[in-house]
PDB file of N, H, CA, C and O in Angstrom:
ATOM      1  N   UNK A   1      10.376  -3.770  -2.596  1.00  0.00           N
ATOM      2  CA  UNK A   1       9.463  -2.838  -3.203  1.00  0.00           C
ATOM      3  C   UNK A   1       9.818  -1.406  -2.775  1.00  0.00           C
ATOM      4  O   UNK A   1       9.823  -0.488  -3.595  1.00  0.00           O
ATOM      5  N   UNK A   2      10.115  -1.230  -1.479  1.00  0.00           N
ATOM      6  H   UNK A   2      10.111  -1.976  -0.813  1.00  0.00           H
ATOM      7  CA  UNK A   2      10.492   0.111  -1.022  1.00  0.00           C
ATOM      8  C   UNK A   2      11.756   0.598  -1.708  1.00  0.00           C
ATOM      9  O   UNK A   2      11.865   1.773  -2.059  1.00  0.00           O
ATOM     10  N   UNK A   3      12.707  -0.301  -1.899  1.00  0.00           N
ATOM     11  H   UNK A   3      12.619  -1.256  -1.614  1.00  0.00           H
ATOM     12  CA  UNK A   3      13.961   0.085  -2.568  1.00  0.00           C
ATOM     13  C   UNK A   3      13.679   0.542  -3.995  1.00  0.00           C
ATOM     14  O   UNK A   3      14.296   1.495  -4.469  1.00  0.00           O
ATOM     15  N   UNK A   4      12.759  -0.122  -4.683  1.00  0.00           N
ATOM     16  H   UNK A   4      12.257  -0.897  -4.298  1.00  0.00           H
ATOM     17  CA  UNK A   4      12.400   0.288  -6.043  1.00  0.00           C
ATOM     18  C   UNK A   4      11.773   1.674  -6.049  1.00  0.00           C
ATOM     19  O   UNK A   4      12.063   2.491  -6.924  1.00  0.00           O
ATOM     20  N   UNK A   5      10.916   1.936  -5.074  1.00  0.00           N
ATOM     21  H   UNK A   5      10.680   1.273  -4.363  1.00  0.00           H
ATOM     22  CA  UNK A   5      10.272   3.253  -4.969  1.00  0.00           C
ATOM     23  C   UNK A   5      11.322   4.317  -4.673  1.00  0.00           C
ATOM     24  O   UNK A   5      11.342   5.375  -5.302  1.00  0.00           O
ATOM     25  N   UNK A   6      12.201   4.024  -3.700  1.00  0.00           N
ATOM     26  H   UNK A   6      12.185   3.164  -3.189  1.00  0.00           H
ATOM     27  CA  UNK A   6      13.260   4.979  -3.350  1.00  0.00           C
ATOM     28  C   UNK A   6      14.173   5.262  -4.538  1.00  0.00           C
ATOM     29  O   UNK A   6      14.559   6.407  -4.772  1.00  0.00           O
ATOM     30  N   UNK A   7      14.516   4.219  -5.282  1.00  0.00           N
ATOM     31  H   UNK A   7      14.203   3.288  -5.091  1.00  0.00           H
ATOM     32  CA  UNK A   7      15.386   4.373  -6.446  1.00  0.00           C
ATOM     33  C   UNK A   7      14.722   5.232  -7.514  1.00  0.00           C
ATOM     34  O   UNK A   7      15.367   6.095  -8.109  1.00  0.00           O
ATOM     35  N   UNK A   8      13.437   4.999  -7.758  1.00  0.00           N
ATOM     36  H   UNK A   8      12.913   4.298  -7.274  1.00  0.00           H
ATOM     37  CA  UNK A   8      12.713   5.789  -8.759  1.00  0.00           C
ATOM     38  C   UNK A   8      12.639   7.258  -8.349  1.00  0.00           C
ATOM     39  O   UNK A   8      12.749   8.148  -9.193  1.00  0.00           O
ATOM     40  N   UNK A   9      12.454   7.509  -7.059  1.00  0.00           N
ATOM     41  H   UNK A   9      12.365   6.787  -6.374  1.00  0.00           H
ATOM     42  CA  UNK A   9      12.415   8.899  -6.599  1.00  0.00           C
ATOM     43  C   UNK A   9      13.801   9.533  -6.706  1.00  0.00           C
ATOM     44  O   UNK A   9      13.927  10.683  -7.127  1.00  0.00           O
ATOM     45  N   UNK A  10      14.831   8.793  -6.332  1.00  0.00           N
ATOM     46  H   UNK A  10      14.729   7.859  -5.990  1.00  0.00           H
ATOM     47  CA  UNK A  10      16.196   9.331  -6.401  1.00  0.00           C
ATOM     48  C   UNK A  10      16.587   9.665  -7.840  1.00  0.00           C
ATOM     49  O   UNK A  10      17.308  10.632  -8.084  1.00  0.00           O
ATOM     50  N   UNK A  11      16.114   8.872  -8.777  1.00  0.00           N
ATOM     51  H   UNK A  11      15.528   8.086  -8.579  1.00  0.00           H
ATOM     52  CA  UNK A  11      16.406   9.121 -10.194  1.00  0.00           C
ATOM     53  C   UNK A  11      15.461  10.146 -10.806  1.00  0.00           C
ATOM     54  O   UNK A  11      15.567  10.491 -11.983  1.00  0.00           O
ATOM     55  N   UNK A  12      14.535  10.623  -9.979  1.00  0.00           N
ATOM     56  H   UNK A  12      14.449  10.342  -9.023  1.00  0.00           H
ATOM     57  CA  UNK A  12      13.538  11.615 -10.401  1.00  0.00           C
ATOM     58  C   UNK A  12      12.632  11.129 -11.524  1.00  0.00           C
ATOM     59  O   UNK A  12      12.171  11.918 -12.350  1.00  0.00           O
ATOM     60  N   UNK A  13      12.379   9.809 -11.545  1.00  0.00           N
ATOM     61  H   UNK A  13      12.753   9.169 -10.875  1.00  0.00           H
ATOM     62  CA  UNK A  13      11.412   9.292 -12.510  1.00  0.00           C
ATOM     63  C   UNK A  13      10.005   9.324 -11.935  1.00  0.00           C
ATOM     64  O   UNK A  13       9.025   9.207 -12.671  1.00  0.00           O
ATOM     65  N   UNK A  14       9.905   9.485 -10.599  1.00  0.00           N
ATOM     66  H   UNK A  14      10.701   9.579 -10.001  1.00  0.00           H
ATOM     67  CA  UNK A  14       8.620   9.749  -9.955  1.00  0.00           C
ATOM     68  C   UNK A  14       8.823  10.903  -8.981  1.00  0.00           C
ATOM     69  O   UNK A  14       9.930  11.142  -8.499  1.00  0.00           O
ATOM     70  N   UNK A  15       7.750  11.602  -8.704  1.00  0.00           N
ATOM     71  H   UNK A  15       6.850  11.408  -9.095  1.00  0.00           H
ATOM     72  CA  UNK A  15       7.828  12.749  -7.801  1.00  0.00           C
ATOM     73  C   UNK A  15       7.802  12.280  -6.346  1.00  0.00           C
ATOM     74  O   UNK A  15       7.422  11.142  -6.070  1.00  0.00           O
ATOM     75  N   UNK A  16       8.201  13.144  -5.422  1.00  0.00           N
ATOM     76  H   UNK A  16       8.509  14.068  -5.647  1.00  0.00           H
ATOM     77  CA  UNK A  16       8.096  12.799  -3.998  1.00  0.00           C
ATOM     78  C   UNK A  16       6.655  12.466  -3.592  1.00  0.00           C
ATOM     79  O   UNK A  16       6.422  11.586  -2.763  1.00  0.00           O
ATOM     80  N   UNK A  17       5.711  13.166  -4.176  1.00  0.00           N
ATOM     81  H   UNK A  17       5.900  13.881  -4.850  1.00  0.00           H
ATOM     82  CA  UNK A  17       4.301  12.905  -3.865  1.00  0.00           C
ATOM     83  C   UNK A  17       3.880  11.508  -4.332  1.00  0.00           C
ATOM     84  O   UNK A  17       3.202  10.781  -3.606  1.00  0.00           O
ATOM     85  N   UNK A  18       4.285  11.143  -5.541  1.00  0.00           N
ATOM     86  H   UNK A  18       4.836  11.734  -6.131  1.00  0.00           H
ATOM     87  CA  UNK A  18       3.986   9.806  -6.049  1.00  0.00           C
ATOM     88  C   UNK A  18       4.655   8.750  -5.178  1.00  0.00           C
ATOM     89  O   UNK A  18       4.044   7.735  -4.844  1.00  0.00           O
ATOM     90  N   UNK A  19       5.910   8.991  -4.811  1.00  0.00           N
ATOM     91  H   UNK A  19       6.406   9.815  -5.082  1.00  0.00           H
ATOM     92  CA  UNK A  19       6.651   8.044  -3.974  1.00  0.00           C
ATOM     93  C   UNK A  19       5.975   7.874  -2.619  1.00  0.00           C
ATOM     94  O   UNK A  19       5.892   6.762  -2.098  1.00  0.00           O
ATOM     95  N   UNK A  20       5.494   8.965  -2.052  1.00  0.00           N
ATOM     96  H   UNK A  20       5.561   9.869  -2.475  1.00  0.00           H
ATOM     97  CA  UNK A  20       4.827   8.909  -0.752  1.00  0.00           C
ATOM     98  C   UNK A  20       3.597   8.012  -0.801  1.00  0.00           C
ATOM     99  O   UNK A  20       3.390   7.187   0.089  1.00  0.00           O
ATOM    100  N   UNK A  21       2.794   8.170  -1.827  1.00  0.00           N
ATOM    101  H   UNK A  21       2.962   8.840  -2.550  1.00  0.00           H
ATOM    102  CA  UNK A  21       1.598   7.339  -1.961  1.00  0.00           C
ATOM    103  C   UNK A  21       1.931   5.869  -2.134  1.00  0.00           C
ATOM    104  O   UNK A  21       1.270   5.004  -1.558  1.00  0.00           O
ATOM    105  N   UNK A  22       2.964   5.584  -2.933  1.00  0.00           N
ATOM    106  H   UNK A  22       3.500   6.286  -3.401  1.00  0.00           H
ATOM    107  CA  UNK A  22       3.373   4.200  -3.143  1.00  0.00           C
ATOM    108  C   UNK A  22       3.945   3.592  -1.860  1.00  0.00           C
ATOM    109  O   UNK A  22       3.699   2.425  -1.554  1.00  0.00           O
ATOM    110  N   UNK A  23       4.711   4.394  -1.112  1.00  0.00           N
ATOM    111  H   UNK A  23       4.911   5.342  -1.360  1.00  0.00           H
ATOM    112  CA  UNK A  23       5.241   3.904   0.170  1.00  0.00           C
ATOM    113  C   UNK A  23       4.113   3.595   1.148  1.00  0.00           C
ATOM    114  O   UNK A  23       4.174   2.613   1.887  1.00  0.00           O
ATOM    115  N   UNK A  24       3.088   4.434   1.146  1.00  0.00           N
ATOM    116  H   UNK A  24       3.038   5.232   0.545  1.00  0.00           H
ATOM    117  CA  UNK A  24       1.941   4.215   2.025  1.00  0.00           C
ATOM    118  C   UNK A  24       1.250   2.890   1.669  1.00  0.00           C
ATOM    119  O   UNK A  24       0.872   2.126   2.557  1.00  0.00           O
ATOM    120  N   UNK A  25       1.090   2.626   0.381  1.00  0.00           N
ATOM    121  H   UNK A  25       1.397   3.246  -0.341  1.00  0.00           H
ATOM    122  CA  UNK A  25       0.486   1.360  -0.038  1.00  0.00           C
ATOM    123  C   UNK A  25       1.354   0.174   0.382  1.00  0.00           C
ATOM    124  O   UNK A  25       0.836  -0.846   0.837  1.00  0.00           O
ATOM    125  N   UNK A  26       2.671   0.307   0.230  1.00  0.00           N
ATOM    126  H   UNK A  26       3.092   1.135  -0.139  1.00  0.00           H
ATOM    127  CA  UNK A  26       3.590  -0.768   0.627  1.00  0.00           C
ATOM    128  C   UNK A  26       3.505  -1.017   2.132  1.00  0.00           C
ATOM    129  O   UNK A  26       3.523  -2.167   2.570  1.00  0.00           O
ATOM    130  N   UNK A  27       3.411   0.046   2.921  1.00  0.00           N
ATOM    131  H   UNK A  27       3.395   0.980   2.565  1.00  0.00           H
ATOM    132  CA  UNK A  27       3.297  -0.099   4.372  1.00  0.00           C
ATOM    133  C   UNK A  27       1.987  -0.789   4.752  1.00  0.00           C
ATOM    134  O   UNK A  27       1.951  -1.591   5.684  1.00  0.00           O
ATOM    135  N   UNK A  28       0.915  -0.474   4.027  1.00  0.00           N
ATOM    136  H   UNK A  28       0.944   0.178   3.270  1.00  0.00           H
ATOM    137  CA  UNK A  28      -0.373  -1.131   4.281  1.00  0.00           C
ATOM    138  C   UNK A  28      -0.272  -2.632   4.021  1.00  0.00           C
ATOM    139  O   UNK A  28      -0.832  -3.437   4.765  1.00  0.00           O
ATOM    140  N   UNK A  29       0.440  -2.998   2.971  1.00  0.00           N
ATOM    141  H   UNK A  29       0.895  -2.344   2.367  1.00  0.00           H
ATOM    142  CA  UNK A  29       0.628  -4.421   2.656  1.00  0.00           C
ATOM    143  C   UNK A  29       1.416  -5.098   3.773  1.00  0.00           C
ATOM    144  O   UNK A  29       1.089  -6.218   4.165  1.00  0.00           O
ATOM    145  N   UNK A  30       2.445  -4.436   4.288  1.00  0.00           N
ATOM    146  H   UNK A  30       2.710  -3.526   3.970  1.00  0.00           H
ATOM    147  CA  UNK A  30       3.226  -5.013   5.380  1.00  0.00           C
ATOM    148  C   UNK A  30       2.369  -5.206   6.631  1.00  0.00           C
ATOM    149  O   UNK A  30       2.478  -6.228   7.308  1.00  0.00           O
ATOM    150  N   UNK A  31       1.525  -4.236   6.936  1.00  0.00           N
ATOM    151  H   UNK A  31       1.436  -3.405   6.387  1.00  0.00           H
ATOM    152  CA  UNK A  31       0.638  -4.366   8.096  1.00  0.00           C
ATOM    153  C   UNK A  31      -0.344  -5.527   7.901  1.00  0.00           C
ATOM    154  O   UNK A  31      -0.604  -6.297   8.825  1.00  0.00           O
ATOM    155  N   UNK A  32      -0.879  -5.636   6.690  1.00  0.00           N
ATOM    156  H   UNK A  32      -0.667  -5.010   5.939  1.00  0.00           H
ATOM    157  CA  UNK A  32      -1.813  -6.719   6.426  1.00  0.00           C
ATOM    158  C   UNK A  32      -1.103  -8.072   6.518  1.00  0.00           C
ATOM    159  O   UNK A  32      -1.669  -9.034   7.035  1.00  0.00           O
ATOM    160  N   UNK A  33       0.125  -8.147   6.020  1.00  0.00           N
ATOM    161  H   UNK A  33       0.585  -7.365   5.600  1.00  0.00           H
ATOM    162  CA  UNK A  33       0.900  -9.382   6.125  1.00  0.00           C
ATOM    163  C   UNK A  33       1.095  -9.759   7.589  1.00  0.00           C
ATOM    164  O   UNK A  33       0.912 -10.918   7.963  1.00  0.00           O
ATOM    165  N   UNK A  34       1.466  -8.784   8.419  1.00  0.00           N
ATOM    166  H   UNK A  34       1.615  -7.843   8.116  1.00  0.00           H
ATOM    167  CA  UNK A  34       1.686  -9.055   9.840  1.00  0.00           C
ATOM    168  C   UNK A  34       0.406  -9.577  10.498  1.00  0.00           C
ATOM    169  O   UNK A  34       0.453 -10.498  11.313  1.00  0.00           O
ATOM    170  N   UNK A  35      -0.721  -8.990  10.141  1.00  0.00           N
ATOM    171  H   UNK A  35      -0.759  -8.243   9.478  1.00  0.00           H
ATOM    172  CA  UNK A  35      -1.997  -9.436  10.706  1.00  0.00           C
ATOM    173  C   UNK A  35      -2.327 -10.858  10.260  1.00  0.00           C
ATOM    174  O   UNK A  35      -2.767 -11.674  11.070  1.00  0.00           O
ATOM    175  N   UNK A  36      -2.120 -11.158   8.992  1.00  0.00           N
ATOM    176  H   UNK A  36      -1.763 -10.495   8.334  1.00  0.00           H
ATOM    177  CA  UNK A  36      -2.399 -12.491   8.474  1.00  0.00           C
ATOM    178  C   UNK A  36      -1.435 -13.518   9.064  1.00  0.00           C
ATOM    179  O   UNK A  36      -1.837 -14.643   9.363  1.00  0.00           O
ATOM    180  N   UNK A  37      -0.174 -13.143   9.233  1.00  0.00           N
ATOM    181  H   UNK A  37       0.153 -12.230   8.991  1.00  0.00           H
ATOM    182  CA  UNK A  37       0.860 -14.092   9.651  1.00  0.00           C
ATOM    183  C   UNK A  37       0.675 -14.555  11.094  1.00  0.00           C
ATOM    184  O   UNK A  37       1.173 -15.617  11.469  1.00  0.00           O
ATOM    185  N   UNK A  38      -0.027 -13.781  11.898  1.00  0.00           N
ATOM    186  H   UNK A  38      -0.431 -12.918  11.593  1.00  0.00           H
ATOM    187  CA  UNK A  38      -0.224 -14.169  13.301  1.00  0.00           C
ATOM    188  C   UNK A  38      -0.855 -15.551  13.424  1.00  0.00           C
ATOM    189  O   UNK A  38      -0.467 -16.347  14.279  1.00  0.00           O
ATOM    190  N   UNK A  39      -1.818 -15.824  12.572  1.00  0.00           N
ATOM    191  H   UNK A  39      -2.133 -15.177  11.877  1.00  0.00           H
ATOM    192  CA  UNK A  39      -2.496 -17.117  12.636  1.00  0.00           C
ATOM    193  C   UNK A  39      -2.034 -18.076  11.557  1.00  0.00           C
ATOM    194  O   UNK A  39      -2.613 -19.151  11.393  1.00  0.00           O
ATOM    195  N   UNK A  40      -1.008 -17.705  10.826  1.00  0.00           N
ATOM    196  H   UNK A  40      -0.538 -16.832  10.959  1.00  0.00           H
ATOM    197  CA  UNK A  40      -0.560 -18.518   9.703  1.00  0.00           C
ATOM    198  C   UNK A  40      -1.292 -18.101   8.444  1.00  0.00           C
ATOM    199  O   UNK A  40      -2.479 -17.778   8.484  1.00  0.00           O
ATOM    200  N   UNK A  41      -0.596 -18.108   7.348  1.00  0.00           N
ATOM    201  H   UNK A  41       0.368 -18.370   7.316  1.00  0.00           H
ATOM    202  CA  UNK A  41      -1.181 -17.661   6.080  1.00  0.00           C
ATOM    203  C   UNK A  41      -1.874 -18.821   5.378  1.00  0.00           C
ATOM    204  O   UNK A  41      -1.315 -19.911   5.254  1.00  0.00           O
ATOM    205  N   UNK A  42      -3.089 -18.574   4.922  1.00  0.00           N
ATOM    206  H   UNK A  42      -3.543 -17.688   5.022  1.00  0.00           H
ATOM    207  CA  UNK A  42      -3.735 -19.574   4.079  1.00  0.00           C
ATOM    208  C   UNK A  42      -3.595 -19.139   2.616  1.00  0.00           C
ATOM    209  O   UNK A  42      -3.106 -18.047   2.325  1.00  0.00           O
ATOM    210  N   UNK A  43      -4.018 -19.979   1.735  1.00  0.00           N
ATOM    211  H   UNK A  43      -4.416 -20.866   1.971  1.00  0.00           H
ATOM    212  CA  UNK A  43      -3.850 -19.740   0.299  1.00  0.00           C
ATOM    213  C   UNK A  43      -4.509 -18.440  -0.160  1.00  0.00           C
ATOM    214  O   UNK A  43      -3.936 -17.707  -0.967  1.00  0.00           O
ATOM    215  N   UNK A  44      -5.702 -18.154   0.346  1.00  0.00           N
ATOM    216  H   UNK A  44      -6.167 -18.749   1.001  1.00  0.00           H
ATOM    217  CA  UNK A  44      -6.408 -16.935  -0.056  1.00  0.00           C
ATOM    218  C   UNK A  44      -5.691 -15.680   0.416  1.00  0.00           C
ATOM    219  O   UNK A  44      -5.632 -14.686  -0.307  1.00  0.00           O
ATOM    220  N   UNK A  45      -5.146 -15.722   1.626  1.00  0.00           N
ATOM    221  H   UNK A  45      -5.194 -16.530   2.214  1.00  0.00           H
ATOM    222  CA  UNK A  45      -4.421 -14.566   2.150  1.00  0.00           C
ATOM    223  C   UNK A  45      -3.147 -14.309   1.351  1.00  0.00           C
ATOM    224  O   UNK A  45      -2.810 -13.162   1.058  1.00  0.00           O
ATOM    225  N   UNK A  46      -2.446 -15.377   1.004  1.00  0.00           N
ATOM    226  H   UNK A  46      -2.720 -16.309   1.242  1.00  0.00           H
ATOM    227  CA  UNK A  46      -1.233 -15.232   0.185  1.00  0.00           C
ATOM    228  C   UNK A  46      -1.596 -14.623  -1.163  1.00  0.00           C
ATOM    229  O   UNK A  46      -0.906 -13.724  -1.644  1.00  0.00           O
ATOM    230  N   UNK A  47      -2.662 -15.101  -1.770  1.00  0.00           N
ATOM    231  H   UNK A  47      -3.222 -15.831  -1.380  1.00  0.00           H
ATOM    232  CA  UNK A  47      -3.091 -14.574  -3.074  1.00  0.00           C
ATOM    233  C   UNK A  47      -3.474 -13.100  -2.970  1.00  0.00           C
ATOM    234  O   UNK A  47      -3.127 -12.297  -3.836  1.00  0.00           O
ATOM    235  N   UNK A  48      -4.194 -12.749  -1.901  1.00  0.00           N
ATOM    236  H   UNK A  48      -4.477 -13.401  -1.197  1.00  0.00           H
ATOM    237  CA  UNK A  48      -4.593 -11.356  -1.697  1.00  0.00           C
ATOM    238  C   UNK A  48      -3.373 -10.440  -1.545  1.00  0.00           C
ATOM    239  O   UNK A  48      -3.313  -9.364  -2.141  1.00  0.00           O
ATOM    240  N   UNK A  49      -2.407 -10.882  -0.742  1.00  0.00           N
ATOM    241  H   UNK A  49      -2.456 -11.756  -0.258  1.00  0.00           H
ATOM    242  CA  UNK A  49      -1.185 -10.100  -0.562  1.00  0.00           C
ATOM    243  C   UNK A  49      -0.413  -9.973  -1.873  1.00  0.00           C
ATOM    244  O   UNK A  49       0.062  -8.889  -2.211  1.00  0.00           O
ATOM    245  N   UNK A  50      -0.287 -11.068  -2.606  1.00  0.00           N
ATOM    246  H   UNK A  50      -0.673 -11.949  -2.331  1.00  0.00           H
ATOM    247  CA  UNK A  50       0.440 -11.036  -3.873  1.00  0.00           C
ATOM    248  C   UNK A  50      -0.248 -10.120  -4.876  1.00  0.00           C
ATOM    249  O   UNK A  50       0.420  -9.402  -5.620  1.00  0.00           O
ATOM    250  N   UNK A  51      -1.569 -10.139  -4.903  1.00  0.00           N
ATOM    251  H   UNK A  51      -2.112 -10.722  -4.299  1.00  0.00           H
ATOM    252  CA  UNK A  51      -2.309  -9.239  -5.796  1.00  0.00           C
ATOM    253  C   UNK A  51      -2.035  -7.781  -5.449  1.00  0.00           C
ATOM    254  O   UNK A  51      -1.861  -6.951  -6.342  1.00  0.00           O
ATOM    255  N   UNK A  52      -1.997  -7.466  -4.159  1.00  0.00           N
ATOM    256  H   UNK A  52      -2.139  -8.139  -3.434  1.00  0.00           H
ATOM    257  CA  UNK A  52      -1.730  -6.082  -3.745  1.00  0.00           C
ATOM    258  C   UNK A  52      -0.303  -5.664  -4.097  1.00  0.00           C
ATOM    259  O   UNK A  52      -0.073  -4.536  -4.531  1.00  0.00           O
ATOM    260  N   UNK A  53       0.654  -6.575  -3.909  1.00  0.00           N
ATOM    261  H   UNK A  53       0.467  -7.492  -3.556  1.00  0.00           H
ATOM    262  CA  UNK A  53       2.043  -6.283  -4.282  1.00  0.00           C
ATOM    263  C   UNK A  53       2.125  -6.028  -5.787  1.00  0.00           C
ATOM    264  O   UNK A  53       2.773  -5.078  -6.226  1.00  0.00           O
ATOM    265  N   UNK A  54       1.473  -6.868  -6.563  1.00  0.00           N
ATOM    266  H   UNK A  54       0.946  -7.640  -6.207  1.00  0.00           H
ATOM    267  CA  UNK A  54       1.484  -6.691  -8.016  1.00  0.00           C
ATOM    268  C   UNK A  54       0.850  -5.363  -8.416  1.00  0.00           C
ATOM    269  O   UNK A  54       1.323  -4.706  -9.344  1.00  0.00           O
ATOM    270  N   UNK A  55      -0.215  -4.963  -7.727  1.00  0.00           N
ATOM    271  H   UNK A  55      -0.600  -5.496  -6.974  1.00  0.00           H
ATOM    272  CA  UNK A  55      -0.857  -3.678  -8.015  1.00  0.00           C
ATOM    273  C   UNK A  55       0.094  -2.511  -7.753  1.00  0.00           C
ATOM    274  O   UNK A  55       0.177  -1.587  -8.562  1.00  0.00           O
ATOM    275  N   UNK A  56       0.810  -2.548  -6.630  1.00  0.00           N
ATOM    276  H   UNK A  56       0.743  -3.299  -5.973  1.00  0.00           H
ATOM    277  CA  UNK A  56       1.747  -1.466  -6.307  1.00  0.00           C
ATOM    278  C   UNK A  56       2.867  -1.421  -7.341  1.00  0.00           C
ATOM    279  O   UNK A  56       3.258  -0.342  -7.787  1.00  0.00           O
ATOM    280  N   UNK A  57       3.382  -2.585  -7.721  1.00  0.00           N
ATOM    281  H   UNK A  57       3.064  -3.461  -7.358  1.00  0.00           H
ATOM    282  CA  UNK A  57       4.441  -2.623  -8.743  1.00  0.00           C
ATOM    283  C   UNK A  57       3.933  -2.066 -10.082  1.00  0.00           C
ATOM    284  O   UNK A  57       4.660  -1.355 -10.776  1.00  0.00           O
ATOM    285  N   UNK A  58       2.694  -2.389 -10.437  1.00  0.00           N
ATOM    286  H   UNK A  58       2.103  -2.967  -9.873  1.00  0.00           H
ATOM    287  CA  UNK A  58       2.116  -1.868 -11.676  1.00  0.00           C
ATOM    288  C   UNK A  58       1.960  -0.347 -11.593  1.00  0.00           C
ATOM    289  O   UNK A  58       2.238   0.362 -12.560  1.00  0.00           O
ATOM    290  N   UNK A  59       1.516   0.148 -10.438  1.00  0.00           N
ATOM    291  H   UNK A  59       1.290  -0.429  -9.652  1.00  0.00           H
ATOM    292  CA  UNK A  59       1.388   1.595 -10.263  1.00  0.00           C
ATOM    293  C   UNK A  59       2.751   2.275 -10.355  1.00  0.00           C
ATOM    294  O   UNK A  59       2.867   3.357 -10.931  1.00  0.00           O
ATOM    295  N   UNK A  60       3.774   1.651  -9.794  1.00  0.00           N
ATOM    296  H   UNK A  60       3.679   0.772  -9.326  1.00  0.00           H
ATOM    297  CA  UNK A  60       5.119   2.214  -9.882  1.00  0.00           C
ATOM    298  C   UNK A  60       5.562   2.308 -11.339  1.00  0.00           C
ATOM    299  O   UNK A  60       6.114   3.326 -11.758  1.00  0.00           O
ATOM    300  N   UNK A  61       5.322   1.250 -12.109  1.00  0.00           N
ATOM    301  H   UNK A  61       4.873   0.424 -11.768  1.00  0.00           H
ATOM    302  CA  UNK A  61       5.674   1.288 -13.539  1.00  0.00           C
ATOM    303  C   UNK A  61       4.922   2.397 -14.266  1.00  0.00           C
ATOM    304  O   UNK A  61       5.502   3.105 -15.089  1.00  0.00           O
ATOM    305  N   UNK A  62       3.632   2.549 -13.966  1.00  0.00           N
ATOM    306  H   UNK A  62       3.161   1.973 -13.298  1.00  0.00           H
ATOM    307  CA  UNK A  62       2.836   3.594 -14.621  1.00  0.00           C
ATOM    308  C   UNK A  62       3.331   4.979 -14.235  1.00  0.00           C
ATOM    309  O   UNK A  62       3.447   5.860 -15.087  1.00  0.00           O
ATOM    310  N   UNK A  63       3.622   5.175 -12.951  1.00  0.00           N
ATOM    311  H   UNK A  63       3.527   4.459 -12.258  1.00  0.00           H
ATOM    312  CA  UNK A  63       4.084   6.486 -12.493  1.00  0.00           C
ATOM    313  C   UNK A  63       5.421   6.858 -13.131  1.00  0.00           C
ATOM    314  O   UNK A  63       5.660   8.025 -13.441  1.00  0.00           O
ATOM    315  N   UNK A  64       6.285   5.876 -13.323  1.00  0.00           N
ATOM    316  H   UNK A  64       6.091   4.928 -13.071  1.00  0.00           H
ATOM    317  CA  UNK A  64       7.584   6.172 -13.938  1.00  0.00           C
ATOM    318  C   UNK A  64       7.419   6.616 -15.382  1.00  0.00           C
ATOM    319  O   UNK A  64       8.246   7.363 -15.905  1.00  0.00           O
ATOM    320  N   UNK A  65       6.367   6.166 -16.017  1.00  0.00           N
ATOM    321  H   UNK A  65       5.695   5.559 -15.592  1.00  0.00           H
ATOM    322  CA  UNK A  65       6.184   6.462 -17.445  1.00  0.00           C
ATOM    323  C   UNK A  65       5.331   7.693 -17.724  1.00  0.00           C
ATOM    324  O   UNK A  65       5.311   8.170 -18.859  1.00  0.00           O
ATOM    325  N   UNK A  66       4.627   8.221 -16.726  1.00  0.00           N
ATOM    326  H   UNK A  66       4.644   7.834 -15.805  1.00  0.00           H
ATOM    327  CA  UNK A  66       3.697   9.313 -17.038  1.00  0.00           C
ATOM    328  C   UNK A  66       4.306  10.710 -16.956  1.00  0.00           C
ATOM    329  O   UNK A  66       3.802  11.626 -17.606  1.00  0.00           O
ATOM    330  N   UNK A  67       5.365  10.902 -16.187  1.00  0.00           N
ATOM    331  H   UNK A  67       5.774  10.158 -15.659  1.00  0.00           H
ATOM    332  CA  UNK A  67       6.100  12.166 -16.117  1.00  0.00           C
ATOM    333  C   UNK A  67       5.241  13.371 -15.751  1.00  0.00           C
ATOM    334  O   UNK A  67       5.605  14.498 -16.090  1.00  0.00           O
ATOM    335  N   UNK A  68       4.100  13.170 -15.062  1.00  0.00           N
ATOM    336  H   UNK A  68       3.805  12.256 -14.786  1.00  0.00           H
ATOM    337  CA  UNK A  68       3.267  14.332 -14.718  1.00  0.00           C
ATOM    338  C   UNK A  68       3.413  14.778 -13.264  1.00  0.00           C
ATOM    339  O   UNK A  68       2.928  15.849 -12.899  1.00  0.00           O
ATOM    340  N   UNK A  69       4.073  13.974 -12.430  1.00  0.00           N
ATOM    341  H   UNK A  69       4.467  13.104 -12.727  1.00  0.00           H
ATOM    342  CA  UNK A  69       4.302  14.354 -11.036  1.00  0.00           C
ATOM    343  C   UNK A  69       3.084  14.212 -10.133  1.00  0.00           C
ATOM    344  O   UNK A  69       3.118  14.630  -8.975  1.00  0.00           O
ATOM    345  N   UNK A  70       2.008  13.626 -10.651  1.00  0.00           N
ATOM    346  H   UNK A  70       1.980  13.286 -11.591  1.00  0.00           H
ATOM    347  CA  UNK A  70       0.787  13.444  -9.848  1.00  0.00           C
ATOM    348  C   UNK A  70       0.476  11.972  -9.740  1.00  0.00           C
ATOM    349  O   UNK A  70       0.832  11.177 -10.610  1.00  0.00           O
ATOM    350  N   UNK A  71      -0.197  11.616  -8.653  1.00  0.00           N
ATOM    351  H   UNK A  71      -0.486  12.262  -7.946  1.00  0.00           H
ATOM    352  CA  UNK A  71      -0.624  10.228  -8.461  1.00  0.00           C
ATOM    353  C   UNK A  71      -1.725   9.884  -9.448  1.00  0.00           C
ATOM    354  O   UNK A  71      -2.533  10.730  -9.834  1.00  0.00           O
ATOM    355  N   UNK A  72      -1.735   8.605  -9.849  1.00  0.00           N
ATOM    356  H   UNK A  72      -1.079   7.918  -9.536  1.00  0.00           H
ATOM    357  CA  UNK A  72      -2.831   8.099 -10.664  1.00  0.00           C
ATOM    358  C   UNK A  72      -2.716   8.298 -12.134  1.00  0.00           C
ATOM    359  O   UNK A  72      -3.606   7.896 -12.883  1.00  0.00           O
TER     360      UNK A  72
END
């Protein structure tokens, strides 16, 4: 996911500000994964993490298409 964000910023399809926000969301997902993984992942935790990953990917797609340089 980070590589996709970095690639989009390098190609200037998203702004540095948009990339920063997406990276922050990706880092939050990694922290949550680490917290969940300590005790082993259950089905609900996996679903929650996957939903968050899908949300970030959807936001990345939207940001690449809006060309306004702002988040959201």
